SELONU-68641 format. One record per residue (C-alpha): x negated, y, z negated; residue number from 1. Coordinates in nm, 4 decimals. Example, Ala and Ser with C-alpha at 12.3 -4.5 7.8 and 13.67 -1.06 7.14 Angstrom:
+----------+----------+----------+------+
|       px |       py |       pz | resi |
+----------+----------+----------+------+
|  -1.2300 |  -0.4500 |  -0.7800 |    1 |
|  -1.3670 |  -0.1060 |  -0.7140 |    2 |
+----------+----------+----------+------+
% end
This chain:
+----------+----------+----------+------+
|       px |       py |       pz | resi |
+----------+----------+----------+------+
|   0.0000 |   0.0000 |   0.0000 |    1 |
|  -0.1331 |   0.3420 |   0.0981 |    2 |
|  -0.0437 |   0.6517 |  -0.1020 |    3 |
|  -0.1542 |   0.9971 |   0.0103 |    4 |
|  -0.1254 |   1.3598 |  -0.0894 |    5 |
|  -0.2123 |   1.6599 |   0.1276 |    6 |
|  -0.3529 |   1.9733 |  -0.0388 |    7 |
|  -0.4899 |   2.3095 |   0.0724 |    8 |
|  -0.8254 |   2.4260 |  -0.0624 |    9 |
|  -0.8788 |   2.7879 |  -0.1754 |   10 |
|  -1.0896 |   2.8537 |   0.1363 |   11 |
|  -0.8143 |   2.7275 |   0.3681 |   12 |
|  -0.9509 |   2.3810 |   0.4409 |   13 |
|  -0.7325 |   2.0704 |   0.4269 |   14 |
|  -0.7867 |   1.8001 |   0.1636 |   15 |
|  -0.6067 |   1.4645 |   0.1685 |   16 |
|  -0.6245 |   1.2220 |  -0.1231 |   17 |
|  -0.5649 |   0.8501 |  -0.0614 |   18 |
|  -0.5052 |   0.5773 |  -0.3160 |   19 |
|  -0.3911 |   0.2209 |  -0.3722 |   20 |
|  -0.1722 |   0.3610 |  -0.6511 |   21 |
|   0.0725 |   0.6554 |  -0.6772 |   22 |
|  -0.1048 |   0.9910 |  -0.7031 |   23 |
|   0.0111 |   1.2334 |  -0.9723 |   24 |
|   0.1627 |   1.5644 |  -0.8683 |   25 |
|   0.0137 |   1.8983 |  -0.9671 |   26 |
|  -0.3461 |   1.8332 |  -0.8610 |   27 |
|  -0.5277 |   2.1597 |  -0.7877 |   28 |
|  -0.7827 |   2.1307 |  -0.5048 |   29 |
|  -1.1188 |   2.3027 |  -0.5687 |   30 |
|  -1.3787 |   2.4393 |  -0.3279 |   31 |
|  -1.7422 |   2.5415 |  -0.3806 |   32 |
|  -1.6473 |   2.8794 |  -0.2314 |   33 |
|  -1.3197 |   3.0665 |  -0.1902 |   34 |
|  -1.4425 |   3.2438 |   0.1238 |   35 |
|  -1.2565 |   3.1359 |   0.4389 |   36 |
|  -1.4607 |   2.9253 |   0.6798 |   37 |
|  -1.5685 |   3.1494 |   0.9675 |   38 |
|  -1.7334 |   2.8867 |   1.1871 |   39 |
|  -1.6935 |   2.9378 |   1.5614 |   40 |
|  -1.9076 |   2.6715 |   1.7326 |   41 |
|  -1.9272 |   2.6405 |   2.1092 |   42 |
|  -2.0408 |   2.3940 |   2.3773 |   43 |
|  -2.2975 |   2.4430 |   2.6513 |   44 |
|  -2.3252 |   2.2223 |   2.9606 |   45 |
|  -2.6519 |   2.0330 |   3.0098 |   46 |
|  -2.6781 |   2.0225 |   3.3912 |   47 |
|  -2.9517 |   1.7564 |   3.4141 |   48 |
|  -2.7890 |   1.5111 |   3.1746 |   49 |
|  -2.4307 |   1.5937 |   3.2703 |   50 |
|  -2.3131 |   1.6269 |   2.9099 |   51 |
|  -2.2073 |   1.8826 |   2.6507 |   52 |
|  -2.4276 |   2.0118 |   2.3656 |   53 |
|  -2.2680 |   2.1699 |   2.0558 |   54 |
|  -2.4074 |   2.4879 |   1.8985 |   55 |
|  -2.3185 |   2.5707 |   1.5391 |   56 |
|  -2.5801 |   2.8038 |   1.3924 |   57 |
|  -2.3905 |   2.8375 |   1.0622 |   58 |
|  -2.4928 |   2.4788 |   0.9797 |   59 |
|  -2.8474 |   2.5921 |   0.9000 |   60 |
|  -2.7156 |   2.6999 |   0.5591 |   61 |
|  -2.5384 |   2.3756 |   0.4708 |   62 |
|  -2.5937 |   2.2011 |   0.1383 |   63 |
|  -2.9288 |   2.0194 |   0.1331 |   64 |
|  -3.0440 |   1.7809 |  -0.1405 |   65 |
|  -2.8687 |   1.9529 |  -0.4348 |   66 |
|  -3.0034 |   1.8864 |  -0.7885 |   67 |
|  -2.8739 |   1.5663 |  -0.9566 |   68 |
|  -2.6654 |   1.7645 |  -1.2045 |   69 |
|  -2.4588 |   1.9137 |  -0.9184 |   70 |
|  -2.2865 |   1.6635 |  -0.6917 |   71 |
|  -2.0550 |   1.8490 |  -0.4501 |   72 |
|  -1.8784 |   1.5231 |  -0.3565 |   73 |
|  -1.7941 |   1.4227 |  -0.7158 |   74 |
|  -1.4761 |   1.5433 |  -0.8927 |   75 |
|  -1.5143 |   1.8863 |  -1.0513 |   76 |
|  -1.6173 |   1.8704 |  -1.4181 |   77 |
|  -1.6615 |   2.2413 |  -1.4910 |   78 |
|  -1.4213 |   2.4869 |  -1.3185 |   79 |
|  -1.7031 |   2.7423 |  -1.3206 |   80 |
|  -1.8960 |   2.5140 |  -1.0835 |   81 |
|  -1.6305 |   2.3718 |  -0.8497 |   82 |
|  -1.7113 |   2.0852 |  -0.6151 |   83 |
|  -1.5167 |   1.9591 |  -0.3145 |   84 |
|  -1.2942 |   1.7201 |  -0.5130 |   85 |
|  -1.0418 |   1.7510 |  -0.7970 |   86 |
|  -1.0011 |   1.5386 |  -1.1058 |   87 |
|  -0.7279 |   1.2731 |  -1.0828 |   88 |
|  -0.6586 |   0.9091 |  -1.0040 |   89 |
|  -0.7230 |   0.8427 |  -0.6369 |   90 |
|  -0.9631 |   0.6239 |  -0.4384 |   91 |
|  -1.0665 |   0.8116 |  -0.1228 |   92 |
|  -1.0702 |   1.1800 |  -0.0281 |   93 |
|  -1.0882 |   1.3384 |   0.3171 |   94 |
|  -1.1483 |   1.7076 |   0.3745 |   95 |
|  -1.2495 |   1.9454 |   0.6520 |   96 |
|  -1.6255 |   1.9808 |   0.6726 |   97 |
|  -1.7412 |   2.3123 |   0.5273 |   98 |
|  -2.0124 |   2.3332 |   0.7948 |   99 |
|  -1.8450 |   2.1918 |   1.1076 |  100 |
|  -2.0090 |   2.1317 |   1.4451 |  101 |
|  -1.6599 |   2.1550 |   1.5981 |  102 |
|  -1.3321 |   2.3062 |   1.4865 |  103 |
|  -0.9843 |   2.3256 |   1.6361 |  104 |
|  -0.9909 |   2.7036 |   1.5855 |  105 |
|  -1.3059 |   2.7642 |   1.7916 |  106 |
|  -1.2572 |   3.0354 |   2.0551 |  107 |
|  -1.4261 |   3.2860 |   2.2862 |  108 |
|  -1.7511 |   3.1022 |   2.3653 |  109 |
|  -2.0372 |   3.3254 |   2.4755 |  110 |
|  -2.0992 |   3.3730 |   2.8469 |  111 |
|  -2.4215 |   3.2076 |   2.9560 |  112 |
|  -2.6085 |   3.0899 |   3.2661 |  113 |
|  -2.4487 |   2.7458 |   3.2181 |  114 |
|  -2.0820 |   2.6647 |   3.1614 |  115 |
|  -1.9632 |   2.7130 |   2.8030 |  116 |
|  -1.6500 |   2.6067 |   2.6155 |  117 |
|  -1.5160 |   2.6508 |   2.2620 |  118 |
|  -1.6095 |   2.3465 |   2.0516 |  119 |
|  -1.2450 |   2.2549 |   1.9927 |  120 |
|  -1.2926 |   1.9376 |   1.7925 |  121 |
|  -1.2719 |   1.8368 |   1.4283 |  122 |
|  -1.5254 |   1.7371 |   1.1622 |  123 |
|  -1.4055 |   1.5697 |   0.8439 |  124 |
|  -1.5866 |   1.4304 |   0.5406 |  125 |
|  -1.4614 |   1.0972 |   0.4026 |  126 |
|  -1.5607 |   1.0400 |   0.0389 |  127 |
|  -1.5384 |   0.6632 |  -0.0056 |  128 |
|  -1.5055 |   0.6612 |  -0.3858 |  129 |
|  -1.5333 |   0.8812 |  -0.6932 |  130 |
|  -1.8231 |   0.6654 |  -0.8165 |  131 |
|  -2.1537 |   0.8305 |  -0.7142 |  132 |
|  -2.3451 |   0.5043 |  -0.7636 |  133 |
|  -2.1236 |   0.2870 |  -0.5442 |  134 |
|  -2.1642 |   0.1766 |  -0.1820 |  135 |
|  -1.9379 |   0.0002 |   0.0656 |  136 |
|  -2.0823 |  -0.3310 |  -0.0512 |  137 |
|  -1.9900 |  -0.2703 |  -0.4162 |  138 |
|  -1.6294 |  -0.1625 |  -0.3548 |  139 |
|  -1.3399 |  -0.4025 |  -0.4093 |  140 |
|  -1.1936 |  -0.5638 |  -0.0977 |  141 |
|  -0.8636 |  -0.3817 |  -0.1550 |  142 |
|  -1.0575 |  -0.0525 |  -0.1584 |  143 |
|  -1.2200 |  -0.1374 |   0.1749 |  144 |
|  -0.8779 |  -0.2318 |   0.3143 |  145 |
|  -0.7582 |   0.1134 |   0.2086 |  146 |
|  -1.0566 |   0.2711 |   0.3872 |  147 |
|  -0.9583 |   0.0995 |   0.7124 |  148 |
|  -0.6045 |   0.2346 |   0.6657 |  149 |
|  -0.7473 |   0.5815 |   0.6000 |  150 |
|  -0.9438 |   0.5695 |   0.9251 |  151 |
|  -0.6185 |   0.4740 |   1.0994 |  152 |
|  -0.4279 |   0.7587 |   0.9360 |  153 |
|  -0.6988 |   1.0128 |   1.0220 |  154 |
|  -0.7107 |   0.8863 |   1.3820 |  155 |
|  -0.3338 |   0.9290 |   1.4044 |  156 |
|  -0.3294 |   1.2773 |   1.2507 |  157 |
|  -0.6352 |   1.4170 |   1.4296 |  158 |
|  -0.5115 |   1.2941 |   1.7678 |  159 |
|  -0.1963 |   1.5044 |   1.7242 |  160 |
|  -0.4129 |   1.7929 |   1.8466 |  161 |
|  -0.3636 |   1.7623 |   2.2210 |  162 |
|  -0.7189 |   1.8630 |   2.3119 |  163 |
|  -0.8735 |   1.5832 |   2.1002 |  164 |
|  -0.9808 |   1.2965 |   2.3260 |  165 |
|  -1.1984 |   1.0786 |   2.1019 |  166 |
|  -1.2158 |   1.0050 |   1.7259 |  167 |
|  -1.5402 |   0.8585 |   1.5867 |  168 |
|  -1.5691 |   0.7550 |   1.2182 |  169 |
|  -1.9256 |   0.6908 |   1.1033 |  170 |
|  -2.1493 |   0.6640 |   0.7988 |  171 |
|  -2.5100 |   0.7756 |   0.7707 |  172 |
|  -2.6523 |   0.5889 |   0.4706 |  173 |
|  -2.9915 |   0.6671 |   0.3172 |  174 |
|  -3.2420 |   0.9504 |   0.3358 |  175 |
|  -3.4051 |   0.7660 |   0.6268 |  176 |
|  -3.0905 |   0.8528 |   0.8258 |  177 |
|  -3.1068 |   1.2200 |   0.7274 |  178 |
|  -2.8507 |   1.2019 |   0.4471 |  179 |
|  -2.8651 |   1.5117 |   0.2260 |  180 |
|  -2.5854 |   1.4153 |  -0.0173 |  181 |
|  -2.6317 |   1.0785 |  -0.1869 |  182 |
|  -2.2704 |   1.0297 |  -0.2971 |  183 |
|  -2.1169 |   0.7473 |  -0.0846 |  184 |
|  -1.9386 |   0.9119 |   0.2049 |  185 |
|  -1.8940 |   0.9095 |   0.5778 |  186 |
|  -1.7703 |   1.1500 |   0.8399 |  187 |
|  -1.5228 |   1.1662 |   1.1242 |  188 |
|  -1.6062 |   1.3599 |   1.4395 |  189 |
|  -1.3257 |   1.4215 |   1.6874 |  190 |
|  -1.4216 |   1.5465 |   2.0320 |  191 |
|  -1.2392 |   1.7355 |   2.3109 |  192 |
|  -1.3950 |   1.4846 |   2.5520 |  193 |
|  -1.5143 |   1.1233 |   2.5386 |  194 |
|  -1.8827 |   1.1472 |   2.4330 |  195 |
|  -2.1545 |   0.9883 |   2.6505 |  196 |
|  -2.2158 |   0.6675 |   2.4493 |  197 |
|  -1.8528 |   0.5510 |   2.4141 |  198 |
|  -1.7848 |   0.6809 |   2.7660 |  199 |
|  -2.0517 |   0.4482 |   2.9090 |  200 |
|  -1.9202 |   0.1533 |   2.7078 |  201 |
|  -1.5640 |   0.2260 |   2.8225 |  202 |
|  -1.6837 |   0.2434 |   3.1834 |  203 |
|  -1.8369 |  -0.1037 |   3.1528 |  204 |
|  -1.5287 |  -0.2376 |   2.9733 |  205 |
|  -1.2913 |  -0.0974 |   3.2349 |  206 |
|  -1.4884 |  -0.2503 |   3.5235 |  207 |
|  -1.4967 |  -0.5909 |   3.3504 |  208 |
|  -1.1255 |  -0.5783 |   3.2659 |  209 |
|  -1.0294 |  -0.4900 |   3.6220 |  210 |
|  -1.2244 |  -0.7885 |   3.7515 |  211 |
|  -1.1414 |  -1.0490 |   3.4847 |  212 |
|  -0.8205 |  -0.9225 |   3.3185 |  213 |
|  -0.9744 |  -0.9638 |   2.9746 |  214 |
|  -1.1969 |  -0.7578 |   2.7500 |  215 |
|  -1.5744 |  -0.7387 |   2.7911 |  216 |
|  -1.6410 |  -0.7405 |   2.4151 |  217 |
|  -1.3794 |  -1.0130 |   2.3695 |  218 |
|  -1.5703 |  -1.2246 |   2.6199 |  219 |
|  -1.9054 |  -1.1543 |   2.4509 |  220 |
|  -1.7625 |  -1.2406 |   2.1088 |  221 |
|  -1.6382 |  -1.5774 |   2.2340 |  222 |
|  -1.9828 |  -1.6504 |   2.3775 |  223 |
|  -2.1495 |  -1.5470 |   2.0491 |  224 |
|  -1.9166 |  -1.7737 |   1.8509 |  225 |
|  -1.9797 |  -2.0646 |   2.0882 |  226 |
|  -2.3567 |  -2.0066 |   2.0812 |  227 |
|  -2.3422 |  -1.9875 |   1.6993 |  228 |
|  -2.6969 |  -1.8564 |   1.6499 |  229 |
|  -2.6411 |  -1.4992 |   1.5383 |  230 |
|  -2.3103 |  -1.5103 |   1.3448 |  231 |
|  -2.3146 |  -1.3279 |   1.0087 |  232 |
|  -1.9427 |  -1.3552 |   0.9230 |  233 |
|  -1.6547 |  -1.5385 |   1.0853 |  234 |
|  -1.2910 |  -1.6113 |   1.0059 |  235 |
|  -0.9758 |  -1.6400 |   1.2162 |  236 |
|  -0.9414 |  -1.2618 |   1.2599 |  237 |
|  -1.2857 |  -1.0988 |   1.2408 |  238 |
|  -1.6497 |  -1.1584 |   1.3214 |  239 |
|  -1.9853 |  -0.9963 |   1.2472 |  240 |
|  -2.3003 |  -1.0877 |   1.4358 |  241 |
|  -2.6444 |  -0.9737 |   1.5427 |  242 |
|  -2.5770 |  -0.9158 |   1.9129 |  243 |
|  -2.7840 |  -1.1060 |   2.1650 |  244 |
|  -2.8759 |  -0.7675 |   2.3148 |  245 |
|  -2.9659 |  -0.5949 |   1.9838 |  246 |
|  -3.1727 |  -0.2808 |   2.0313 |  247 |
|  -3.2462 |  -0.2353 |   1.6609 |  248 |
|  -3.4210 |  -0.5058 |   1.4598 |  249 |
|  -3.1357 |  -0.5651 |   1.2126 |  250 |
|  -2.8502 |  -0.4426 |   1.4312 |  251 |
|  -2.5079 |  -0.5934 |   1.3545 |  252 |
|  -2.1727 |  -0.5605 |   1.5304 |  253 |
|  -1.8415 |  -0.6109 |   1.3511 |  254 |
|  -1.5071 |  -0.6565 |   1.5278 |  255 |
|  -1.1674 |  -0.8153 |   1.5374 |  256 |
|  -1.1621 |  -1.1359 |   1.7385 |  257 |
|  -0.8346 |  -1.0470 |   1.9080 |  258 |
|  -0.8838 |  -0.7063 |   2.0726 |  259 |
|  -0.7086 |  -0.4009 |   1.9351 |  260 |
|  -0.7627 |  -0.0565 |   2.0847 |  261 |
|  -0.7731 |   0.1606 |   1.7700 |  262 |
|  -0.7505 |   0.1479 |   1.3909 |  263 |
|  -0.3813 |   0.2311 |   1.4295 |  264 |
|  -0.3225 |  -0.1039 |   1.6061 |  265 |
|  -0.4672 |  -0.3241 |   1.3287 |  266 |
|  -0.2403 |  -0.5841 |   1.1693 |  267 |
|  -0.2515 |  -0.6530 |   0.7960 |  268 |
|  -0.4392 |  -0.9862 |   0.8423 |  269 |
|  -0.6945 |  -0.8098 |   1.0638 |  270 |
|  -0.7432 |  -0.5359 |   0.8022 |  271 |
|  -0.8073 |  -0.7960 |   0.5321 |  272 |
|  -1.0556 |  -0.9836 |   0.7504 |  273 |
|  -1.2374 |  -0.6695 |   0.8605 |  274 |
|  -1.2734 |  -0.5662 |   0.4955 |  275 |
|  -1.4341 |  -0.9027 |   0.4175 |  276 |
|  -1.6634 |  -0.8752 |   0.7188 |  277 |
|  -1.7604 |  -0.5178 |   0.6284 |  278 |
|  -1.8408 |  -0.6125 |   0.2698 |  279 |
|  -2.0362 |  -0.9188 |   0.3846 |  280 |
|  -2.2547 |  -0.7175 |   0.6221 |  281 |
|  -2.3317 |  -0.4404 |   0.3725 |  282 |
|  -2.4010 |  -0.6875 |   0.0902 |  283 |
|  -2.6351 |  -0.8888 |   0.3124 |  284 |
|  -2.8170 |  -0.5707 |   0.4087 |  285 |
|  -2.8659 |  -0.4711 |   0.0431 |  286 |
|  -2.9587 |  -0.8259 |  -0.0520 |  287 |
|  -3.2176 |  -0.8656 |   0.2232 |  288 |
|  -3.4872 |  -0.6798 |   0.0283 |  289 |
|  -3.2918 |  -0.6295 |  -0.2959 |  290 |
|  -3.2556 |  -0.2556 |  -0.2452 |  291 |
|  -3.0141 |  -0.0105 |  -0.0891 |  292 |
|  -3.0351 |  -0.0626 |   0.2867 |  293 |
|  -3.0025 |   0.2460 |   0.5116 |  294 |
|  -2.8103 |   0.2426 |   0.8378 |  295 |
|  -2.5853 |   0.4286 |   1.0754 |  296 |
|  -2.2439 |   0.2618 |   1.0983 |  297 |
|  -2.0346 |   0.3849 |   1.3935 |  298 |
|  -1.6810 |   0.2716 |   1.4762 |  299 |
|  -1.5820 |   0.2717 |   1.8431 |  300 |
|  -1.2184 |   0.2763 |   1.9489 |  301 |
|  -1.0083 |   0.3769 |   2.2496 |  302 |
|  -0.9794 |   0.7423 |   2.3535 |  303 |
|  -0.6847 |   0.9369 |   2.2146 |  304 |
|  -0.5760 |   1.0585 |   2.5563 |  305 |
|  -0.2292 |   0.9045 |   2.5465 |  306 |
|  -0.3148 |   0.6490 |   2.8149 |  307 |
|  -0.3156 |   0.2685 |   2.7709 |  308 |
|  -0.6608 |   0.1202 |   2.7212 |  309 |
|  -0.6313 |  -0.2606 |   2.7407 |  310 |
|  -1.0073 |  -0.2779 |   2.7989 |  311 |
|  -1.0937 |  -0.1141 |   2.4635 |  312 |
|  -1.1917 |  -0.3229 |   2.1604 |  313 |
|  -1.2205 |  -0.1612 |   1.8179 |  314 |
|  -1.5559 |  -0.2465 |   1.6634 |  315 |
|  -1.8417 |  -0.1159 |   1.4505 |  316 |
|  -2.2096 |  -0.1088 |   1.5374 |  317 |
|  -2.4710 |  -0.0861 |   1.2611 |  318 |
|  -2.8066 |   0.0725 |   1.3465 |  319 |
|  -3.0595 |   0.0189 |   1.0615 |  320 |
|  -3.3846 |   0.2202 |   1.0877 |  321 |
|  -3.6181 |  -0.0414 |   0.9316 |  322 |
|  -3.7933 |  -0.2970 |   1.1523 |  323 |
|  -3.9713 |  -0.4602 |   0.8548 |  324 |
|  -3.9437 |  -0.4197 |   0.4792 |  325 |
|  -4.1757 |  -0.1186 |   0.4805 |  326 |
|  -4.1854 |  -0.0003 |   0.8427 |  327 |
|  -3.9372 |   0.2264 |   1.0149 |  328 |
|  -3.8531 |   0.2033 |   1.3830 |  329 |
|  -3.9123 |   0.5471 |   1.5291 |  330 |
|  -3.7370 |   0.6389 |   1.8512 |  331 |
|  -4.0105 |   0.7750 |   2.0724 |  332 |
|  -4.1320 |   0.7555 |   2.4325 |  333 |
|  -3.9390 |   0.4756 |   2.5977 |  334 |
|  -3.6279 |   0.5191 |   2.3808 |  335 |
|  -3.5923 |   0.8984 |   2.3867 |  336 |
|  -3.7551 |   0.9806 |   2.7192 |  337 |
|  -3.6378 |   0.6827 |   2.9239 |  338 |
|  -3.3329 |   0.5605 |   2.7300 |  339 |
|  -3.4642 |   0.2036 |   2.7235 |  340 |
|  -3.5101 |   0.0385 |   2.3850 |  341 |
|  -3.7936 |  -0.2009 |   2.3042 |  342 |
|  -3.7189 |  -0.4418 |   2.0195 |  343 |
|  -4.0174 |  -0.5904 |   1.8349 |  344 |
|  -3.8223 |  -0.8936 |   1.7092 |  345 |
|  -3.5827 |  -1.1491 |   1.8521 |  346 |
|  -3.2175 |  -1.1117 |   1.7420 |  347 |
|  -3.2054 |  -1.4830 |   1.6590 |  348 |
|  -3.4898 |  -1.4479 |   1.4061 |  349 |
|  -3.3336 |  -1.1493 |   1.2295 |  350 |
|  -2.9923 |  -1.3148 |   1.2256 |  351 |
|  -3.1440 |  -1.6085 |   1.0346 |  352 |
|  -3.2803 |  -1.3686 |   0.7718 |  353 |
|  -2.9378 |  -1.2132 |   0.7210 |  354 |
|  -2.7634 |  -1.5511 |   0.7285 |  355 |
|  -2.9881 |  -1.6656 |   0.4431 |  356 |
|  -2.8713 |  -1.3856 |   0.2114 |  357 |
|  -2.6015 |  -1.5279 |  -0.0188 |  358 |
|  -2.3175 |  -1.2884 |  -0.1053 |  359 |
|  -2.0102 |  -1.3041 |  -0.3285 |  360 |
|  -1.7202 |  -1.0943 |  -0.2075 |  361 |
|  -1.5263 |  -1.1053 |  -0.5332 |  362 |
|  -1.7955 |  -1.0277 |  -0.7929 |  363 |
|  -1.8737 |  -0.6573 |  -0.8598 |  364 |
|  -2.2275 |  -0.5725 |  -0.7488 |  365 |
|  -2.4659 |  -0.3402 |  -0.9337 |  366 |
|  -2.7436 |  -0.1787 |  -0.7323 |  367 |
+----------+----------+----------+------+
% end
């Protein structure tokens, strides 16, 4: 059961509280500042790459590694030092980013030698839990099920803006991924166009579907299950695996077995299975070297353009930055300049390492 409550912050930003239990009325939303957000980001066209670049100079002043005694993503303890969240009983909070790269109110982009547009998108922060010491792997399965429902609700609400064409939930975890706030949280970016990476994947999926009348990822998943070398989690509704084509050393994909286009299309059994798969992957990551394991987790779904997308297949891709216990994989010449990844390890070998990590989905985990 999903309960929610929408609130308006003193600076005009939206805050939505989500919970597995009823939320009390009368909660007053705080904000670190009462000044209205004046962000007006814009897009510039990159003619050689054929893609948009966002410019948001106000982000240079965003919160960076605050002292431990001030956690802007924890509930406010002292009204004299307000944070982003109120006191109260709720599980997950979502609010408009105070330093957005895109905003629905963006307007009047500057004239330049290349085409420009207002960055009419949305940037939201998703605080996974009130516990600053938690992670996705330590949360209860019912809490993770709620998170999947929250991503569905945000996808539904954000896509009500007609110019929004793509909604991307993601989590950057760990300082190695550039995280400046350690409280467990993710973000949602919503774009006025389909960004280059999901656009390329959708192009490949559409071509495969037109030829075979079935999904490209669905076909790959069946081959992975049959091959049975790289599977990390499997039940009747969901699967997690190190893909045969992994670009990162400990890359993992997580998906429903039966294709669904977006979070909104998930059934209750699929939500429960995805929660188990998500907890399994994150616990195995943390258990690999018995420490918090950094990664980028990105969820890919169909565009929100109002058109049917039978080729799309909701799934997550995890990109961990470590290639060994103490060595990071830096993206450099061939990756950044050429766009071709070079992996120093075979996916089958890394899958065996993750398969060997024993996890318990029901027992609370302390990191």
